[in-house]
C-alpha atoms as an extended CHARMM CRD file, in Angstrom:
* protein
*
       219  EXT
         1         1  MET       CA             61.6880000000       68.0900000000       17.6220000000  PROA      1               0.0000000000
         2         2  LYS       CA             58.0120000000       68.6930000000       18.2980000000  PROA      2               0.0000000000
         3         3  SER       CA             57.3050000000       68.8290000000       14.5700000000  PROA      3               0.0000000000
         4         4  LYS       CA             58.8640000000       65.3880000000       14.0830000000  PROA      4               0.0000000000
         5         5  PHE       CA             56.8050000000       64.0620000000       16.9750000000  PROA      5               0.0000000000
         6         6  PHE       CA             53.5880000000       65.4000000000       15.4770000000  PROA      6               0.0000000000
         7         7  VAL       CA             54.5100000000       64.0430000000       12.0340000000  PROA      7               0.0000000000
         8         8  ALA       CA             55.1540000000       60.5950000000       13.5580000000  PROA      8               0.0000000000
         9         9  LEU       CA             51.9140000000       60.7950000000       15.5270000000  PROA      9               0.0000000000
        10        10  PHE       CA             50.0150000000       61.7820000000       12.3920000000  PROA      10              0.0000000000
        11        11  PHE       CA             51.3210000000       58.8340000000       10.3840000000  PROA      11              0.0000000000
        12        12  THR       CA             50.6200000000       56.5270000000       13.3040000000  PROA      12              0.0000000000
        13        13  LEU       CA             47.0050000000       57.7010000000       13.4400000000  PROA      13              0.0000000000
        14        14  VAL       CA             46.6600000000       57.3470000000        9.6580000000  PROA      14              0.0000000000
        15        15  LEU       CA             48.0360000000       53.8040000000        9.8450000000  PROA      15              0.0000000000
        16        16  ALA       CA             45.6840000000       52.9040000000       12.6960000000  PROA      16              0.0000000000
        17        17  VAL       CA             42.6810000000       54.3010000000       10.8580000000  PROA      17              0.0000000000
        18        18  SER       CA             43.7070000000       52.4030000000        7.7070000000  PROA      18              0.0000000000
        19        19  LEU       CA             43.9690000000       49.1660000000        9.6590000000  PROA      19              0.0000000000
        20        20  VAL       CA             40.5640000000       49.7130000000       11.2340000000  PROA      20              0.0000000000
        21        21  VAL       CA             39.0000000000       50.5170000000        7.8660000000  PROA      21              0.0000000000
        22        22  ALA       CA             40.6640000000       47.4870000000        6.2650000000  PROA      22              0.0000000000
        23        23  GLU       CA             39.4970000000       45.2660000000        9.0870000000  PROA      23              0.0000000000
        24        24  ASN       CA             35.9530000000       46.6430000000        8.8110000000  PROA      24              0.0000000000
        25        25  GLU       CA             35.9890000000       46.0760000000        5.0610000000  PROA      25              0.0000000000
        26        26  ASP       CA             37.1620000000       42.4920000000        5.6340000000  PROA      26              0.0000000000
        27        27  LEU       CA             34.3860000000       41.9730000000        8.1620000000  PROA      27              0.0000000000
        28        28  ALA       CA             31.8960000000       43.5010000000        5.7630000000  PROA      28              0.0000000000
        29        29  ASP       CA             33.0490000000       41.1600000000        3.0010000000  PROA      29              0.0000000000
        30        30  LYS       CA             32.7200000000       38.2160000000        5.3410000000  PROA      30              0.0000000000
        31        31  ALA       CA             29.2550000000       39.3950000000        6.3770000000  PROA      31              0.0000000000
        32        32  LYS       CA             28.2390000000       39.6710000000        2.7250000000  PROA      32              0.0000000000
        33        33  ALA       CA             29.5680000000       36.1710000000        2.0340000000  PROA      33              0.0000000000
        34        34  LEU       CA             27.6930000000       34.7580000000        5.0020000000  PROA      34              0.0000000000
        35        35  LYS       CA             24.5260000000       36.5330000000        3.9090000000  PROA      35              0.0000000000
        36        36  ALA       CA             24.8760000000       35.2150000000        0.3650000000  PROA      36              0.0000000000
        37        37  GLY       CA             25.4630000000       31.7090000000        1.7070000000  PROA      37              0.0000000000
        38        38  ALA       CA             22.4180000000       31.9760000000        3.9140000000  PROA      38              0.0000000000
        39        39  ILE       CA             20.2940000000       33.1150000000        0.9720000000  PROA      39              0.0000000000
        40        40  ASP       CA             21.5480000000       30.1540000000       -1.1160000000  PROA      40              0.0000000000
        41        41  ALA       CA             20.8490000000       27.7580000000        1.7300000000  PROA      41              0.0000000000
        42        42  VAL       CA             17.3330000000       29.1020000000        2.1080000000  PROA      42              0.0000000000
        43        43  GLY       CA             16.8150000000       28.7690000000       -1.6390000000  PROA      43              0.0000000000
        44        44  GLU       CA             18.0330000000       25.1620000000       -1.6300000000  PROA      44              0.0000000000
        45        45  ALA       CA             15.8380000000       24.3390000000        1.3540000000  PROA      45              0.0000000000
        46        46  LYS       CA             12.8440000000       25.8730000000       -0.4270000000  PROA      46              0.0000000000
        47        47  GLN       CA             13.5610000000       23.8030000000       -3.5360000000  PROA      47              0.0000000000
        48        48  LEU       CA             13.8340000000       20.6430000000       -1.4660000000  PROA      48              0.0000000000
        49        49  MET       CA             10.5510000000       21.4160000000        0.2820000000  PROA      49              0.0000000000
        50        50  GLU       CA              8.8370000000       22.1050000000       -3.0200000000  PROA      50              0.0000000000
        51        51  GLY       CA             10.3070000000       18.9150000000       -4.4700000000  PROA      51              0.0000000000
        52        52  SER       CA              9.1090000000       16.9550000000       -1.4720000000  PROA      52              0.0000000000
        53        53  GLY       CA              5.6840000000       18.4670000000       -1.8980000000  PROA      53              0.0000000000
        54        54  ASN       CA              5.6330000000       17.4740000000       -5.5400000000  PROA      54              0.0000000000
        55        55  LEU       CA              6.6540000000       13.9240000000       -4.6540000000  PROA      55              0.0000000000
        56        56  THR       CA              3.8620000000       13.7890000000       -2.0970000000  PROA      56              0.0000000000
        57        57  GLN       CA              1.3600000000       15.0200000000       -4.6610000000  PROA      57              0.0000000000
        58        58  ASP       CA              2.6290000000       12.5090000000       -7.2370000000  PROA      58              0.0000000000
        59        59  ARG       CA              2.3300000000        9.7300000000       -4.6720000000  PROA      59              0.0000000000
        60        60  ALA       CA             -1.2050000000       10.8830000000       -3.8510000000  PROA      60              0.0000000000
        61        61  ARG       CA             -2.0960000000       10.7140000000       -7.5400000000  PROA      61              0.0000000000
        62        62  GLU       CA             -0.5710000000        7.2490000000       -7.8750000000  PROA      62              0.0000000000
        63        63  MET       CA             -1.9710000000        5.6150000000       -4.7570000000  PROA      63              0.0000000000
        64        64  ILE       CA             -4.9260000000        6.6400000000       -2.6310000000  PROA      64              0.0000000000
        65        65  LYS       CA             -7.0640000000        4.9000000000       -0.0430000000  PROA      65              0.0000000000
        66        66  VAL       CA             -9.7940000000        2.8890000000       -1.7200000000  PROA      66              0.0000000000
        67        67  ARG       CA            -13.0660000000        4.7230000000       -2.2700000000  PROA      67              0.0000000000
        68        68  ALA       CA            -16.5900000000        3.4620000000       -2.7530000000  PROA      68              0.0000000000
        69        69  GLY       CA            -17.6590000000        3.4950000000       -6.3910000000  PROA      69              0.0000000000
        70        70  ASN       CA            -17.7280000000        1.5700000000       -9.6670000000  PROA      70              0.0000000000
        71        71  TYR       CA            -14.4610000000        0.7880000000      -11.4370000000  PROA      71              0.0000000000
        72        72  GLU       CA            -13.0060000000       -1.2330000000      -14.2810000000  PROA      72              0.0000000000
        73        73  SER       CA            -10.1800000000       -3.6680000000      -13.5220000000  PROA      73              0.0000000000
        74        74  MET       CA             -7.0900000000       -4.1230000000      -15.6860000000  PROA      74              0.0000000000
        75        75  ASN       CA             -8.8500000000       -7.2140000000      -17.1370000000  PROA      75              0.0000000000
        76        76  GLY       CA            -11.9340000000       -5.2080000000      -18.0690000000  PROA      76              0.0000000000
        77        77  GLU       CA            -14.1100000000       -6.5240000000      -15.2200000000  PROA      77              0.0000000000
        78        78  ARG       CA            -16.6820000000       -4.1790000000      -13.6980000000  PROA      78              0.0000000000
        79        79  ILE       CA            -15.9060000000       -3.8390000000       -9.9780000000  PROA      79              0.0000000000
        80        80  GLN       CA            -18.0910000000       -2.2820000000       -7.3300000000  PROA      80              0.0000000000
        81        81  VAL       CA            -16.4750000000       -1.0720000000       -4.1060000000  PROA      81              0.0000000000
        82        82  MET       CA            -18.9310000000       -0.6890000000       -1.2420000000  PROA      82              0.0000000000
        83        83  GLN       CA            -18.1780000000        0.8060000000        2.1560000000  PROA      83              0.0000000000
        84        84  GLU       CA            -19.3730000000       -1.2690000000        5.0940000000  PROA      84              0.0000000000
        85        85  SER       CA            -19.4580000000       -0.4860000000        8.8260000000  PROA      85              0.0000000000
        86        86  ASN       CA            -16.2380000000        0.0900000000       10.8240000000  PROA      86              0.0000000000
        87        87  ASN       CA            -14.5310000000        1.6150000000        7.7460000000  PROA      87              0.0000000000
        88        88  GLN       CA            -14.3780000000       -1.7620000000        6.0170000000  PROA      88              0.0000000000
        89        89  TYR       CA            -14.9820000000       -2.3280000000        2.3100000000  PROA      89              0.0000000000
        90        90  ARG       CA            -16.4830000000       -4.9970000000        0.0840000000  PROA      90              0.0000000000
        91        91  LEU       CA            -15.3420000000       -5.8330000000       -3.4680000000  PROA      91              0.0000000000
        92        92  SER       CA            -18.0330000000       -7.1400000000       -5.8100000000  PROA      92              0.0000000000
        93        93  VAL       CA            -17.9450000000       -8.5020000000       -9.3470000000  PROA      93              0.0000000000
        94        94  GLY       CA            -21.2450000000       -9.8230000000      -10.6400000000  PROA      94              0.0000000000
        95        95  ASP       CA            -22.9050000000      -11.9240000000       -7.9420000000  PROA      95              0.0000000000
        96        96  ARG       CA            -19.6540000000      -12.5650000000       -6.0420000000  PROA      96              0.0000000000
        97        97  SER       CA            -18.3940000000      -10.2430000000       -3.3260000000  PROA      97              0.0000000000
        98        98  ALA       CA            -15.6220000000      -10.3750000000       -0.7360000000  PROA      98              0.0000000000
        99        99  MET       CA            -15.2580000000       -8.5250000000        2.5310000000  PROA      99              0.0000000000
       100       100  VAL       CA            -11.8490000000       -6.8260000000        2.6700000000  PROA      100             0.0000000000
       101       101  ARG       CA             -9.9980000000       -7.4340000000        5.9400000000  PROA      101             0.0000000000
       102       102  PHE       CA             -7.0230000000       -5.0890000000        5.4650000000  PROA      102             0.0000000000
       103       103  ASN       CA             -6.2640000000       -1.5660000000        4.2500000000  PROA      103             0.0000000000
       104       104  LEU       CA             -6.8200000000       -1.3570000000        0.5260000000  PROA      104             0.0000000000
       105       105  GLU       CA             -5.4370000000        1.2890000000       -1.8480000000  PROA      105             0.0000000000
       106       106  GLN       CA             -6.2060000000        2.0600000000       -5.4660000000  PROA      106             0.0000000000
       107       107  SER       CA             -4.3870000000        3.6710000000       -8.3650000000  PROA      107             0.0000000000
       108       108  GLY       CA             -5.5200000000        4.6840000000      -11.8280000000  PROA      108             0.0000000000
       109       109  GLU       CA             -4.0280000000        3.6690000000      -15.1510000000  PROA      109             0.0000000000
       110       110  GLY       CA             -5.9470000000        5.3320000000      -17.9330000000  PROA      110             0.0000000000
       111       111  ASN       CA             -9.6170000000        4.5670000000      -17.3110000000  PROA      111             0.0000000000
       112       112  LYS       CA             -8.7880000000        1.3670000000      -15.4150000000  PROA      112             0.0000000000
       113       113  THR       CA             -8.0700000000        0.8100000000      -11.7380000000  PROA      113             0.0000000000
       114       114  LYS       CA             -5.5670000000       -1.2670000000       -9.8090000000  PROA      114             0.0000000000
       115       115  PHE       CA             -6.0650000000       -2.3270000000       -6.2060000000  PROA      115             0.0000000000
       116       116  HSD       CA             -3.2300000000       -2.8670000000       -3.7520000000  PROA      116             0.0000000000
       117       117  ALA       CA             -2.9120000000       -4.2170000000       -0.2120000000  PROA      117             0.0000000000
       118       118  LYS       CA             -0.1830000000       -3.0670000000        2.1700000000  PROA      118             0.0000000000
       119       119  LEU       CA              0.8660000000       -6.2550000000        3.9680000000  PROA      119             0.0000000000
       120       120  SER       CA              2.3390000000       -6.5180000000        7.4620000000  PROA      120             0.0000000000
       121       121  ASN       CA              5.7560000000       -7.5090000000        6.0650000000  PROA      121             0.0000000000
       122       122  GLY       CA              5.9350000000       -4.2040000000        4.1500000000  PROA      122             0.0000000000
       123       123  ARG       CA              5.1990000000       -5.6800000000        0.7310000000  PROA      123             0.0000000000
       124       124  ASN       CA              2.6570000000       -4.0070000000       -1.5040000000  PROA      124             0.0000000000
       125       125  ALA       CA              0.5310000000       -6.7450000000       -3.0910000000  PROA      125             0.0000000000
       126       126  GLU       CA             -1.5290000000       -6.0400000000       -6.1960000000  PROA      126             0.0000000000
       127       127  ILE       CA             -5.0090000000       -7.5800000000       -6.1190000000  PROA      127             0.0000000000
       128       128  LYS       CA             -5.0570000000       -9.0020000000       -9.6410000000  PROA      128             0.0000000000
       129       129  VAL       CA             -7.7140000000      -11.6760000000       -9.0340000000  PROA      129             0.0000000000
       130       130  MET       CA            -11.2760000000      -10.5660000000       -8.3160000000  PROA      130             0.0000000000
       131       131  PRO       CA            -13.8330000000      -12.3350000000       -6.0490000000  PROA      131             0.0000000000
       132       132  ASN       CA            -15.6800000000      -14.0760000000       -8.9100000000  PROA      132             0.0000000000
       133       133  THR       CA            -12.5250000000      -15.7300000000      -10.2410000000  PROA      133             0.0000000000
       134       134  ALA       CA            -11.2810000000      -16.6260000000       -6.7440000000  PROA      134             0.0000000000
       135       135  SER       CA            -14.6460000000      -18.1980000000       -5.9240000000  PROA      135             0.0000000000
       136       136  GLU       CA            -14.6750000000      -20.2800000000       -9.1130000000  PROA      136             0.0000000000
       137       137  ARG       CA            -11.1780000000      -21.6520000000       -8.4920000000  PROA      137             0.0000000000
       138       138  ALA       CA            -11.9090000000      -22.4380000000       -4.8440000000  PROA      138             0.0000000000
       139       139  LEU       CA            -15.1400000000      -24.2830000000       -5.7080000000  PROA      139             0.0000000000
       140       140  GLU       CA            -13.3930000000      -26.2190000000       -8.4650000000  PROA      140             0.0000000000
       141       141  ARG       CA            -10.7530000000      -27.3630000000       -5.9770000000  PROA      141             0.0000000000
       142       142  LEU       CA            -13.4430000000      -28.2700000000       -3.4100000000  PROA      142             0.0000000000
       143       143  ARG       CA            -15.4390000000      -30.0800000000       -6.1280000000  PROA      143             0.0000000000
       144       144  LEU       CA            -18.5430000000      -27.9660000000       -5.5690000000  PROA      144             0.0000000000
       145       145  LYS       CA            -20.9280000000      -26.4990000000       -8.1420000000  PROA      145             0.0000000000
       146       146  ASN       CA            -21.7230000000      -23.2590000000       -6.3570000000  PROA      146             0.0000000000
       147       147  CYS       CA            -21.0990000000      -21.1830000000       -3.2610000000  PROA      147             0.0000000000
       148       148  ALA       CA            -24.6500000000      -21.3190000000       -1.9170000000  PROA      148             0.0000000000
       149       149  GLY       CA            -26.0900000000      -21.3790000000        1.5730000000  PROA      149             0.0000000000
       150       150  ASN       CA            -23.6170000000      -20.6970000000        4.3450000000  PROA      150             0.0000000000
       151       151  CYS       CA            -20.8780000000      -19.3090000000        2.1030000000  PROA      151             0.0000000000
       152       152  THR       CA            -18.4470000000      -16.4600000000        2.8330000000  PROA      152             0.0000000000
       153       153  ILE       CA            -15.6200000000      -14.8960000000        0.8530000000  PROA      153             0.0000000000
       154       154  GLU       CA            -12.9930000000      -12.7360000000        2.5600000000  PROA      154             0.0000000000
       155       155  LEU       CA             -9.9640000000      -10.9590000000        1.1640000000  PROA      155             0.0000000000
       156       156  LYS       CA             -7.3600000000      -11.0330000000        3.9070000000  PROA      156             0.0000000000
       157       157  GLU       CA             -3.7020000000      -11.5090000000        4.8240000000  PROA      157             0.0000000000
       158       158  VAL       CA             -2.4470000000      -15.0680000000        5.2520000000  PROA      158             0.0000000000
       159       159  GLY       CA              0.9470000000      -16.5450000000        6.1080000000  PROA      159             0.0000000000
       160       160  LYS       CA              3.8750000000      -15.0750000000        8.0180000000  PROA      160             0.0000000000
       161       161  GLY       CA              7.1160000000      -13.2330000000        7.2600000000  PROA      161             0.0000000000
       162       162  ASN       CA              8.2690000000      -13.5780000000        3.6660000000  PROA      162             0.0000000000
       163       163  GLN       CA              5.3940000000      -15.9870000000        3.0280000000  PROA      163             0.0000000000
       164       164  THR       CA              2.7470000000      -13.3420000000        3.7940000000  PROA      164             0.0000000000
       165       165  LYS       CA              0.2050000000      -13.0570000000        0.9760000000  PROA      165             0.0000000000
       166       166  ALA       CA             -3.0730000000      -11.3660000000        0.1380000000  PROA      166             0.0000000000
       167       167  ALA       CA             -5.5710000000      -14.1690000000       -0.3780000000  PROA      167             0.0000000000
       168       168  TYR       CA             -9.2730000000      -14.9150000000       -0.6930000000  PROA      168             0.0000000000
       169       169  SER       CA            -10.6450000000      -17.2700000000        1.9290000000  PROA      169             0.0000000000
       170       170  VAL       CA            -13.7050000000      -19.0910000000        0.5600000000  PROA      170             0.0000000000
       171       171  LYS       CA            -15.6490000000      -20.9540000000        3.2670000000  PROA      171             0.0000000000
       172       172  THR       CA            -18.7560000000      -23.0490000000        2.7130000000  PROA      172             0.0000000000
       173       173  GLU       CA            -20.4770000000      -26.3140000000        3.6620000000  PROA      173             0.0000000000
       174       174  ARG       CA            -20.7210000000      -29.4860000000        1.6590000000  PROA      174             0.0000000000
       175       175  GLN       CA            -22.6890000000      -32.7100000000        1.8710000000  PROA      175             0.0000000000
       176       176  SER       CA            -20.8040000000      -35.8150000000        2.9190000000  PROA      176             0.0000000000
       177       177  ARG       CA            -21.4040000000      -39.2740000000        4.3890000000  PROA      177             0.0000000000
       178       178  PHE       CA            -19.5360000000      -40.1150000000        7.5670000000  PROA      178             0.0000000000
       179       179  LEU       CA            -18.1760000000      -43.6850000000        7.3190000000  PROA      179             0.0000000000
       180       180  GLY       CA            -20.1700000000      -43.8840000000        4.0940000000  PROA      180             0.0000000000
       181       181  LEU       CA            -23.3940000000      -44.2490000000        6.0820000000  PROA      181             0.0000000000
       182       182  PHE       CA            -24.4480000000      -41.1300000000        7.9320000000  PROA      182             0.0000000000
       183       183  LYS       CA            -25.3950000000      -37.9790000000        6.0560000000  PROA      183             0.0000000000
       184       184  THR       CA            -23.7000000000      -34.9140000000        7.4410000000  PROA      184             0.0000000000
       185       185  ARG       CA            -22.3210000000      -31.5580000000        6.3940000000  PROA      185             0.0000000000
       186       186  MET       CA            -18.7260000000      -30.4980000000        6.7510000000  PROA      186             0.0000000000
       187       187  ASN       CA            -17.2280000000      -27.0320000000        6.7840000000  PROA      187             0.0000000000
       188       188  VAL       CA            -14.5860000000      -26.6200000000        4.0910000000  PROA      188             0.0000000000
       189       189  GLU       CA            -12.2880000000      -23.7530000000        3.1260000000  PROA      189             0.0000000000
       190       190  ALA       CA             -9.9770000000      -22.9240000000        0.2440000000  PROA      190             0.0000000000
       191       191  GLU       CA             -7.5280000000      -20.0290000000        0.0570000000  PROA      191             0.0000000000
       192       192  VAL       CA             -6.7500000000      -18.4400000000       -3.3040000000  PROA      192             0.0000000000
       193       193  ASP       CA             -3.7290000000      -16.1820000000       -3.8690000000  PROA      193             0.0000000000
       194       194  ALA       CA             -5.0930000000      -12.7400000000       -4.8510000000  PROA      194             0.0000000000
       195       195  GLU       CA             -2.0620000000      -12.0540000000       -7.0720000000  PROA      195             0.0000000000
       196       196  SER       CA             -1.6300000000      -15.3330000000       -8.9570000000  PROA      196             0.0000000000
       197       197  GLY       CA             -5.0400000000      -17.0030000000       -8.6160000000  PROA      197             0.0000000000
       198       198  GLU       CA             -3.3870000000      -20.1880000000       -7.3130000000  PROA      198             0.0000000000
       199       199  VAL       CA             -5.1970000000      -22.2690000000       -4.6780000000  PROA      199             0.0000000000
       200       200  ILE       CA             -2.6490000000      -22.2310000000       -1.8590000000  PROA      200             0.0000000000
       201       201  ARG       CA             -4.4990000000      -24.1070000000        0.8790000000  PROA      201             0.0000000000
       202       202  VAL       CA             -7.5250000000      -26.3570000000        1.4280000000  PROA      202             0.0000000000
       203       203  ASN       CA             -8.8490000000      -26.8780000000        4.9380000000  PROA      203             0.0000000000
       204       204  LYS       CA            -11.2950000000      -29.6130000000        6.0160000000  PROA      204             0.0000000000
       205       205  PRO       CA            -12.2880000000      -31.1780000000        9.3690000000  PROA      205             0.0000000000
       206       206  TRP       CA             -9.8900000000      -33.7320000000       10.8510000000  PROA      206             0.0000000000
       207       207  TRP       CA            -12.4450000000      -36.4800000000       10.2610000000  PROA      207             0.0000000000
       208       208  ALA       CA            -12.7640000000      -35.7310000000        6.5400000000  PROA      208             0.0000000000
       209       209  PHE       CA            -10.7230000000      -38.8600000000        5.7070000000  PROA      209             0.0000000000
       210       210  LEU       CA            -13.5470000000      -40.9300000000        7.2790000000  PROA      210             0.0000000000
       211       211  ALA       CA            -16.1980000000      -39.2990000000        5.1210000000  PROA      211             0.0000000000
       212       212  SER       CA            -17.0820000000      -39.7090000000        1.4760000000  PROA      212             0.0000000000
       213       213  GLU       CA            -17.5550000000      -36.5070000000       -0.5480000000  PROA      213             0.0000000000
       214       214  PRO       CA            -19.5950000000      -36.8520000000       -3.7380000000  PROA      214             0.0000000000
       215       215  ASP       CA            -18.2970000000      -34.7600000000       -6.6060000000  PROA      215             0.0000000000
       216       216  GLU       CA            -21.0670000000      -32.1670000000       -7.0140000000  PROA      216             0.0000000000
       217       217  THR       CA            -19.4770000000      -30.6880000000      -10.1410000000  PROA      217             0.0000000000
       218       218  GLU       CA            -20.4040000000      -33.8530000000      -12.0560000000  PROA      218             0.0000000000
       219       219  GLU       CA            -24.0590000000      -33.8860000000      -11.0160000000  PROA      219             0.0000000000
């Protein structure tokens, strides 16, 4: 009787030990699987981080904040970028220069440079027209021979919402005769789209319709 009891007890202990071992092996397998999954996850995260870093570096190569120096535009024009006070910049081509009134970025394409403006509506506008061309088109529209005397050229943001543009504002004075009799000078302004070169607005005093404006371009 005792021998049967001990035999039964022995097999019971063997079974219990087997179950414990099996359970431990199952737990060990699960632990290995979790560890392998964690390693894969870390590897994927590392790849993503490296990829993100590469994208950031590519973006940095494509577009950087404008820097002072001499560049060549896509049209072959020689452009000088000068840094002014308060972290502002001036674009110059020949004897025409424009103060830049927004954040300007540049990118390289071969040995040529593109300039871009980040507008308030989120659009990235390429500055295709340089100050010399913008000045010429503004003066032509204002019927003036040159931008002499009290003349300013600014590259700034104009318009609102979807109509926001990067444009040159050319302001100057011109001779006129009020009521055809009295000599006077009037302040005039023309805005030129920096992407298309189109004159998008002309601004004159309210009394301009009472004044005669000789065409200086024909003198």
